[in-house]
MIRO-654106 format. One record per atom (N, C-alpha, C): x negated, z, y. Coordinates in steps of 0.2 Angstrom, whole numbers, padded with zeros to 4 digits, always signed. Each point is the difference from the previous one (the first is absolute). Example, Ala and Ser with C-alpha at 12.3 -4.5 7.8 and 13.67 -1.06 7.14 Angstrom:
// residues 2
-0066+0039-0028;+0004+0000+0006;-0004+0000+0006;+0002-0004+0005;-0004+0001+0006;+0004+0003+0005;
END
This chain:
// residues 293
-0695+0579+0452;+0000+0008-0002;+0006+0000-0004;+0000+0003-0004;+0005+0001-0005;+0006+0004+0002;+0008-0001+0003;+0003+0004+0001;+0007+0002-0006;+0003+0006+0001;+0003+0001-0003;+0007+0001+0004;+0006-0005-0004;+0006-0001+0004;+0006+0004-0002;+0002+0001+0005;+0007+0005-0001;+0006-0004+0001;+0004+0001-0001;+0008-0003+0003;+0005+0007+0002;+0002+0000+0007;+0006+0002+0000;+0006-0003-0001;+0006+0002-0005;+0005-0005+0001;-0003-0005-0005;+0001+0003-0006;-0006-0004-0005;+0007-0004-0006;+0005+0002+0002;+0005-0003-0005;+0005-0005+0003;+0000+0000+0006;+0004-0006+0004;-0001-0008-0001;+0003-0005+0001;-0003-0006-0003;-0006-0002+0003;-0003+0003+0007;-0006-0002+0004;-0006+0005-0004;+0002+0006+0000;-0005+0004-0001;+0001-0001-0010;+0003-0001-0001;+0000+0000-0008;-0004-0009-0003;+0000-0003+0006;-0004-0006-0001;-0007+0000+0002;+0000+0005+0003;-0006+0003+0002;-0006+0003-0006;+0005+0006-0002;-0002+0002-0007;-0004-0002-0003;+0007-0008-0003;-0001-0004-0006;-0007-0003+0000;-0002-0002+0009;-0006-0004-0001;-0005+0003+0000;+0000+0008+0001;-0007+0003+0000;-0001+0001-0009;+0005+0002-0001;+0001+0002-0007;-0004-0005-0004;+0002-0007+0003;-0002-0007-0007;-0008+0000+0001;-0001+0001+0006;-0007+0000+0001;-0005+0006-0001;+0004+0006-0002;-0003+0006-0003;-0004+0006+0007;+0003-0003+0003;-0005+0004+0007;+0006+0006-0001;-0007+0006+0001;+0004+0007+0002;+0007+0001+0003;+0004+0004+0000;+0006+0000+0002;+0002+0006+0000;+0003+0002+0005;+0004+0006+0003;+0007-0001+0001;+0005+0004+0001;+0006-0002+0000;+0004+0006+0003;+0008-0001+0004;+0003+0002+0002;+0007-0001+0000;+0005+0001-0001;+0006+0000+0002;+0005+0004-0001;+0002+0004+0003;+0004+0006-0001;+0006-0004+0000;+0002-0003+0003;+0008-0005-0003;+0000-0001-0008;-0006+0000-0003;+0001-0002-0007;-0005+0005-0007;-0002+0005+0006;-0004+0003-0006;-0005-0001-0002;-0003-0007+0004;-0008+0000-0004;-0004+0003+0005;-0006+0000-0004;-0007+0004+0003;+0003+0006+0005;-0005+0000+0003;+0002+0008+0006;-0005-0001+0005;+0000+0005+0006;-0001+0000+0003;-0009+0003+0000;+0000+0003-0004;-0009+0002-0002;-0005-0007-0002;+0007-0004-0003;-0006-0007-0003;-0003-0004+0005;+0008-0001+0004;-0002-0006+0005;-0005+0002+0005;-0001+0007+0002;-0004+0002+0004;-0009+0000-0003;+0001-0004-0007;-0008+0000-0004;+0000-0007+0002;+0002-0006+0004;-0001-0004+0001;-0004-0004+0006;-0004-0005+0000;-0002+0001+0006;+0005-0006+0005;+0001-0004-0001;+0005-0006+0001;+0007+0001-0001;+0004+0002+0003;+0008+0000-0001;+0003-0005+0004;+0005-0001-0006;+0004-0005+0003;+0005+0002+0000;+0005-0001+0008;+0006+0004+0001;+0006-0004-0001;+0005+0000-0005;+0005-0004-0002;+0007+0003+0000;+0003+0003+0007;+0004+0002-0001;+0005-0003+0003;+0007+0002+0000;+0007-0005+0004;-0002+0002+0007;+0001-0005+0003;+0002+0002+0009;+0007-0003+0002;+0005+0003-0002;+0007-0002+0000;+0002-0001+0008;+0006-0003+0002;+0004+0002+0006;+0005+0000-0001;+0000+0007+0004;+0005+0006+0000;+0002+0000+0006;+0007-0001+0003;+0005+0000+0007;-0001+0008+0003;+0001+0005-0007;+0001+0005+0003;-0007+0004+0001;-0008-0002-0002;-0006+0002-0001;-0001-0004+0008;+0003-0004+0003;-0002-0004+0006;-0002-0007+0000;+0000+0000-0006;-0001-0009-0003;-0005-0001-0005;-0007-0001+0001;-0006-0003-0003;-0001+0010-0004;-0002+0000-0006;-0001+0006-0002;-0006+0001-0003;-0006+0003+0003;-0007+0002-0001;-0002+0005-0006;+0006+0004+0000;-0002+0008-0002;-0003-0001-0007;+0003-0004-0006;-0003+0000-0006;-0008-0004+0000;-0003-0003+0006;-0006-0001-0001;-0004+0005+0005;+0003+0004+0002;-0004+0005+0005;-0001+0006-0006;+0008+0001-0002;-0002+0005-0006;-0005+0000-0004;-0001-0008-0004;-0004+0000-0004;-0008+0000+0002;-0002-0001+0007;-0005+0000+0003;-0003+0007-0002;+0004+0003+0004;+0000+0008+0000;-0002+0005-0007;+0002-0005-0005;-0003+0005-0007;-0009-0001-0002;-0001-0005+0006;-0008-0001-0003;-0007+0004+0005;-0001+0005-0004;-0005+0004+0007;-0006-0002+0000;-0004+0000-0004;-0007-0003+0001;+0002-0008+0004;-0008-0001+0003;+0001-0006+0002;+0001-0005-0005;+0004-0005+0002;+0002-0006-0004;-0002-0008+0005;-0001-0008-0006;+0003-0003+0003;+0008-0001-0003;+0004+0000+0006;+0006-0001-0003;+0003-0007+0002;+0002-0005-0004;+0004-0006+0003;+0006+0002-0002;+0006-0004+0006;+0005+0002+0000;+0002-0008-0003;+0006+0001-0005;+0001-0005-0002;+0008-0003+0002;+0003+0006+0001;+0006+0002+0002;+0000-0006+0007;+0007-0004+0000;+0003-0002+0008;+0000+0004+0004;-0003+0000+0006;-0002+0005+0006;+0001-0005+0006;+0003+0002+0005;-0001-0004+0008;-0006-0001+0003;-0002-0005+0004;-0007-0001+0001;+0000+0008+0006;-0007+0001-0003;-0002+0006+0005;-0002+0006-0004;+0004+0001-0006;+0000+0004-0005;-0006+0003-0003;-0004-0004-0001;-0005+0002-0004;-0007+0002+0005;-0001-0004+0005;-0001+0005+0006;+0001+0008+0002;+0007+0001+0000;+0002+0005+0002;+0000+0004-0007;-0001+0000-0006;-0001+0004-0005;-0008+0003+0001;-0003-0006+0002;-0009+0002+0000;-0001+0004+0006;+0006+0001+0007;-0003+0005+0004;+0002+0006-0002;+0006+0001-0004;+0005+0006+0000;-0006+0001-0008;-0003-0002-0004;-0004+0002-0006;-0005-0002+0000;-0005+0002+0005;-0007-0004+0002;-0005+0003-0005;+0002+0005-0006;-0006+0000-0005;+0000-0005-0007;+0006-0003+0002;+0001-0008-0004;-0002-0007+0001;-0002-0006-0002;+0001-0005+0002;+0005-0004-0002;+0002-0003+0006;+0008-0005-0004;-0002-0006+0001;+0005-0004-0006;-0001-0005-0001;+0008-0005+0000;+0001-0005+0002;+0007-0003-0002;-0001-0004-0005;+0002-0002-0005;+0001-0005-0005;+0007-0001+0000;+0002-0006+0002;+0008-0002+0000;+0001-0001-0008;+0005-0001-0002;+0002-0002-0007;+0004-0006+0001;-0001-0004-0005;+0005-0007-0001;+0002+0000-0005;+0004+0004-0002;+0003+0000-0007;+0006-0001-0001;+0003-0006-0003;+0007+0000-0001;+0003+0004-0009;+0006+0003+0002;-0001+0007-0004;-0001-0004-0007;+0003-0004-0001;+0002-0005-0009;-0006-0003-0001;-0005+0000+0002;-0008-0002-0001;-0003+0004+0006;+0000+0006-0003;-0006+0005+0004;-0005+0000-0002;-0002-0003-0007;-0006+0004-0004;-0002-0008+0001;+0002-0006-0002;-0003-0004+0001;-0004-0001+0008;+0005+0001+0005;-0002-0001+0006;-0005+0005+0004;+0001+0005-0005;-0007+0006+0003;-0006-0002-0004;+0000-0004-0006;-0006+0000-0005;-0002-0008+0005;+0003-0005+0000;-0002-0008+0005;+0002+0000+0007;-0002+0003+0005;+0002+0000+0006;+0000-0007+0005;+0003-0002+0004;-0002-0005+0004;-0003+0002+0005;+0000+0006+0000;-0004+0003+0007;+0000+0007-0002;-0006+0001+0005;-0004+0007+0000;-0001+0003+0008;+0003+0004+0001;+0000+0003+0007;-0002+0005+0002;-0004+0004+0002;-0002+0006+0002;-0001+0001+0007;+0004+0006+0001;+0001+0001+0007;-0005+0005+0002;-0005+0002+0005;-0005+0006+0000;+0002+0003+0008;-0002+0005+0001;+0000+0005+0003;-0006-0001+0005;-0002+0003+0006;-0007+0002+0001;-0004+0003-0005;+0002+0004+0000;-0004+0005-0005;+0000-0001-0009;+0005-0005-0002;+0000-0002-0004;-0004-0007-0005;-0001-0003+0006;-0002-0009-0001;-0008+0000-0005;-0004+0005+0001;-0005-0001-0002;+0002+0001-0009;+0006+0003-0002;+0001+0000-0008;+0005-0006-0002;+0003-0003+0004;+0004-0004-0001;-0004-0006-0005;-0004-0004+0000;-0002-0005-0005;-0002+0005-0005;+0000+0005+0000;-0001+0005-0007;+0008+0000-0005;+0002+0001+0005;+0008+0003-0005;+0003-0005+0000;-0002-0007+0003;+0003-0008-0001;-0001-0002-0006;-0008+0000-0001;-0002-0001-0008;+0003+0004-0006;+0001+0004+0001;+0004+0005-0003;+0007-0004-0004;+0003-0005+0003;+0004-0003+0000;+0001-0007-0003;+0007-0004-0004;-0003-0005-0002;-0001-0006+0006;-0003-0005-0003;-0004-0004+0005;+0006-0005+0002;-0001-0001+0005;+0005-0005+0002;-0003-0007+0003;+0003-0004+0000;+0000-0008+0007;-0003+0000+0005;+0005+0006+0002;-0002-0001+0009;+0000+0008+0000;-0006+0005+0003;-0002+0007+0002;-0001+0000+0006;+0002+0005+0003;-0003+0002+0007;+0001+0006+0000;-0006+0001+0005;-0001+0009+0002;+0004-0002+0009;+0006+0006+0001;+0001-0001+0009;+0003+0008+0000;+0001-0002+0009;+0004+0008+0001;+0006+0000-0005;-0001+0009-0002;+0008+0000-0002;+0005+0001+0005;+0000-0002+0005;+0006-0002+0004;+0004-0008-0002;-0006-0004+0001;+0001-0006-0002;+0004-0001-0008;-0006+0005-0005;+0003-0002-0007;+0008+0002+0001;+0002+0007+0003;+0007+0003+0000;+0004-0006+0003;-0001-0004+0004;+0004-0004+0003;+0002-0007-0005;-0004-0002-0004;-0002-0005-0005;+0006+0002-0006;+0001+0006-0003;+0003+0002-0001;+0008-0001+0000;+0003+0004+0007;+0005-0003+0001;+0002-0007+0002;-0004-0002+0004;+0002-0009+0003;+0000-0002-0008;-0001-0002-0004;+0000-0002-0009;+0007+0002-0001;+0002+0007+0000;+0006+0002-0002;+0005-0001+0003;+0000+0001+0007;+0005-0005+0005;+0002-0006+0001;-0007-0004-0003;+0002-0006-0001;+0003-0003-0006;-0001+0004-0004;+0004-0001-0007;+0007+0000+0001;+0002+0006+0003;+0008+0002+0001;+0002-0005+0005;-0003-0004+0003;+0003-0003+0006;+0001-0009-0005;-0005-0001-0004;+0001-0005-0005;+0005+0001-0005;+0000+0005-0001;+0006+0003-0005;+0007-0004+0003;+0002+0003+0004;+0006+0001+0007;+0001-0009+0000;-0006-0002+0004;+0001-0007+0000;+0001-0004-0008;-0002+0001-0005;+0003-0004-0004;+0006+0001-0003;+0003+0007+0002;+0007+0001-0002;+0005-0003+0004;-0003-0004+0007;+0003-0004+0003;+0002-0005+0000;-0004-0003-0004;-0002-0005-0002;+0004-0001-0006;-0002+0005-0005;+0006-0002-0005;+0008+0002+0003;+0002+0003+0002;+0004+0001+0003;+0005-0009+0002;-0006-0002+0003;+0003-0007+0003;+0000-0006-0005;-0004+0001-0006;+0000-0003-0007;+0007+0001-0003;+0001+0007+0000;+0007+0001-0002;+0007-0005+0003;-0001+0003+0006;+0006-0006+0004;+0001-0006-0002;-0009-0004+0000;+0001-0006+0000;+0000-0002-0007;+0000+0003-0005;+0000-0002-0008;-0008-0002-0002;-0005+0002+0003;-0006-0004+0000;-0004+0005-0005;-0005-0002-0005;-0004+0005-0006;-0004+0004+0007;+0001+0005+0000;-0008+0005+0003;-0004-0001-0005;-0001+0002-0006;-0006+0000-0003;-0004-0007+0000;+0003-0004+0001;-0004-0007+0000;-0001+0000+0009;+0002+0004+0005;-0004-0002+0006;-0005+0006+0001;+0003+0007-0005;-0006+0005-0001;-0007-0004-0004;+0002-0004-0003;-0006+0001-0006;-0003-0006+0004;+0002-0006+0004;-0005-0005+0003;-0002+0003+0006;+0003+0006+0005;-0001+0002+0008;-0007+0002-0002;+0002+0005-0007;-0008+0005-0003;-0005-0005+0001;-0001-0006-0002;-0006-0003-0001;-0003-0001+0005;+0002+0000+0008;-0003+0000+0004;-0004+0006+0001;-0006+0000-0002;-0006+0006+0001;+0003+0005+0005;+0002-0003+0005;+0000+0004+0006;+0007+0004-0002;+0005-0002-0003;+0004+0004-0002;+0000+0004-0005;-0002-0001-0006;+0000+0001-0006;+0004+0005-0003;+0000+0000-0008;+0007+0003-0004;+0002+0007+0003;-0004+0006+0002;+0000+0006-0001;+0009+0001+0005;+0001+0003-0002;+0008+0005+0004;+0004-0006+0003;+0001-0005-0005;+0005-0003-0001;+0007-0001-0004;-0002+0006-0002;+0004-0002-0008;+0006+0007+0004;+0005-0005+0003;+0005+0007+0005;+0005+0003-0005;+0000-0001-0007;+0004+0005-0004;-0005+0005-0003;-0006-0001+0003;-0004+0005-0005;+0001+0008-0001;+0002+0003-0005;+0000+0005-0001;+0008+0001-0001;+0005-0004+0000;+0006+0000+0001;+0003+0002+0003;+0000-0002+0007;+0003+0002+0005;-0003-0005+0007;+0003-0003+0005;-0003-0004+0006;-0002+0006+0005;-0007-0004+0002;-0004+0004+0006;-0006+0002-0003;-0003+0003+0005;-0006+0004-0002;+0001+0007-0003;-0004+0002-0006;+0003+0010+0001;-0006+0002-0002;+0000+0005-0008;-0005+0002-0003;-0004+0006+0005;-0005+0003-0001;-0004+0005+0002;-0003-0001+0007;-0001-0006+0002;-0005-0001+0003;+0002-0005+0007;+0003-0004+0000;+0002-0005+0005;+0005+0002+0004;+0004+0003-0002;+0006+0006+0007;-0003+0005+0004;-0005+0003-0003;-0002+0005+0004;-0007-0003+0002;-0003-0006+0000;-0005+0001+0004;+0002-0007+0007;+0005+0000-0001;+0003-0006+0004;+0004+0006+0005;+0003+0005-0003;+0005+0005+0005;-0007+0004+0005;-0007+0000-0005;-0006+0004+0003;-0003-0003+0007;+0000-0008-0003;-0004-0003+0005;+0006-0001+0006;+0005-0001+0000;+0005-0002+0005;-0003+0009+0004;+0005+0005-0004;-0003+0007+0005;-0006-0001+0002;-0006-0002+0000;-0007+0001+0002;+0001-0005+0007;+0003-0006-0001;-0001-0003+0005;+0003+0001+0006;+0007+0003-0002;+0005+0003+0004;-0006+0005+0006;-0004+0004-0006;-0003+0008+0004;-0008-0005+0004;+0001-0005-0001;-0008-0003+0003;+0002-0004+0005;+0006-0002+0002;+0005-0004+0004;+0001-0008-0002;-0003-0002-0007;+0000-0006-0001;+0005+0000-0007;+0007-0002+0004;+0006-0002-0004;-0002-0006-0004;+0003+0004-0006;+0000-0005-0005;+0006-0004-0002;+0005-0003+0006;+0006-0003-0002;+0001-0006-0005;-0006-0001-0002;+0004-0005-0009;-0001+0005-0005;-0004+0005+0001;+0001+0006-0007;+0006+0003+0000;+0003+0000+0006;+0005+0003-0001;+0004-0005-0001;+0001-0008+0001;+0008-0002-0001;-0004-0001-0008;-0005+0000-0001;-0003-0002-0007;+0006+0008-0006;-0003+0004+0003;+0005+0006-0003;+0008+0001+0000;+0002-0003+0007;+0007-0001-0001;+0003-0005-0004;-0005-0005+0000;+0003-0005-0007;+0000+0003-0004;-0005+0004-0004;-0001+0001-0005;+0006+0005-0004;+0002+0004+0007;+0005+0003-0002;+0006-0001-0002;+0000-0004+0003;+0009-0005-0002;-0002-0002-0006;-0006-0004-0002;-0001-0003-0006;+0001+0004-0006;-0002+0005+0000;-0001+0006-0005;+0007+0002-0002;+0007-0001+0006;+0006+0001-0001;+0004-0005-0004;-0004-0006-0001;+0003-0006-0003;+0001+0003-0007;+0007-0006-0002;+0001+0003-0008;-0004-0006-0003;+0000+0002-0008;-0004-0006-0003;+0003-0001-0010;-0002-0004+0000;+0005-0002-0007;-0008-0002-0002;+0001-0001-0010;-0007-0002-0004;+0001-0006-0002;-0007-0003+0000;+0001-0008-0004;-0007+0001-0005;+0001-0003-0005;-0006-0001-0002;-0006-0004+0001;-0006+0001+0002;-0003-0004+0003;-0009+0000-0006;-0003-0003+0000;-0006-0002-0004;-0005+0005+0003;-0005+0005-0001;-0004+0005+0003;-0007-0005+0002;+0001+0001+0009;-0007-0002+0002;-0001+0005+0004;-0005+0003+0001;-0002+0004+0006;-0004-0002+0005;+0000+0007+0007;+0000-0005+0006;-0008-0002+0001;-0007+0002-0005;-0004-0002+0002;-0003-0004-0005;+0005-0005-0003;-0003-0005-0007;-0002+0006-0004;+0001+0005-0002;-0004+0003-0006;+0006-0001-0007;-0002+0000-0005;+0005+0001-0004;+0002+0005-0004;+0005+0003+0001;+0002+0006-0003;+0004+0000-0008;-0007-0002-0005;+0004+0000-0006;+0004+0002-0005;+0002+0008+0003;+0005+0002-0003;+0006-0002+0003;+0000-0004+0005;+0009-0002-0001;+0000-0008+0000;+0005+0000-0003;+0004-0009+0001;+0003-0002+0004;+0005+0004+0002;+0006-0001+0002;+0002+0008+0004;+0001-0001+0004;+0003+0007+0004;+0007-0002+0004;+0003+0006+0003;+0005-0001+0003;+0001-0001+0008;-0001-0002+0004;-0002+0001+0007;+0010-0002+0004;-0003+0002+0007;+0008+0001+0004;-0001-0007+0004;+0008-0002-0001;+0002-0004+0005;+0004+0002+0004;-0002+0000+0008;+0007+0002+0003;+0005-0005+0001;+0005+0004-0001;+0006-0002+0000;+0002-0005+0007;+0004-0005-0002;+0002-0005+0006;+0007+0004+0002;+0001+0000+0006;+0005+0005+0005;+0002-0006+0003;+0008+0004+0000;+0005-0004+0006;+0003-0006-0004;-0001+0000-0007;+0005-0006-0002;+0004+0004-0007;
END
């Protein structure tokens, strides 16, 4: 069956990557992004399958995990659609939407993009997961075939797919904090962390990602995803009576790391995933100052 694809949130780095993939394969495409004045509500309502790629921030003033952007986006869709949620949502959310909006069929397709390599990650994924509800199971395979082929593909219940996304991001945050603590020890003892990092990463059980403790020019993890997802998972654990003591400590250490001062030093550029960045020959990275001397 041939589907017309729509994207709600088509100008963000997730929605934009989806958009450029479908443009590349010349698929019929309908867009709407209210914040970038792209497309229209009328246009996106012409689609059969609509990908929802809008923010899910963590806002203490709104009670923590904020689903309002996703809910508002879904409410824009009038006729029955296949709705594929790309936004990171708590386990159980896709099933809740299925009950709230029974005219649609809901799927959850987690994104595993790195912001700096989003285009490549979208077009050449390591895995492709499609989470279904009881009502959407029959279309899950058809929608999966719309997406780039991956060496690992699996159709699973939506709640499991949602959990996998949080599993990954919480693990990445923990890995960043652990690497930072090793880095601090290396500083104290005059050990070259870059050598330790390079050799440790050669163990395939460790891998090279999230070991660059000075990524982005600051210590600890930051950005748009890891901080909010760690907080949301801690909140979910508290609500469900399954406390994440480890993640609470990870966040505590990370808050301390981000307050640390830095200086700059020239280094040859290598990327965390071993891809070459040809436009950069050298760059300034930040090195923590020695204290108490």
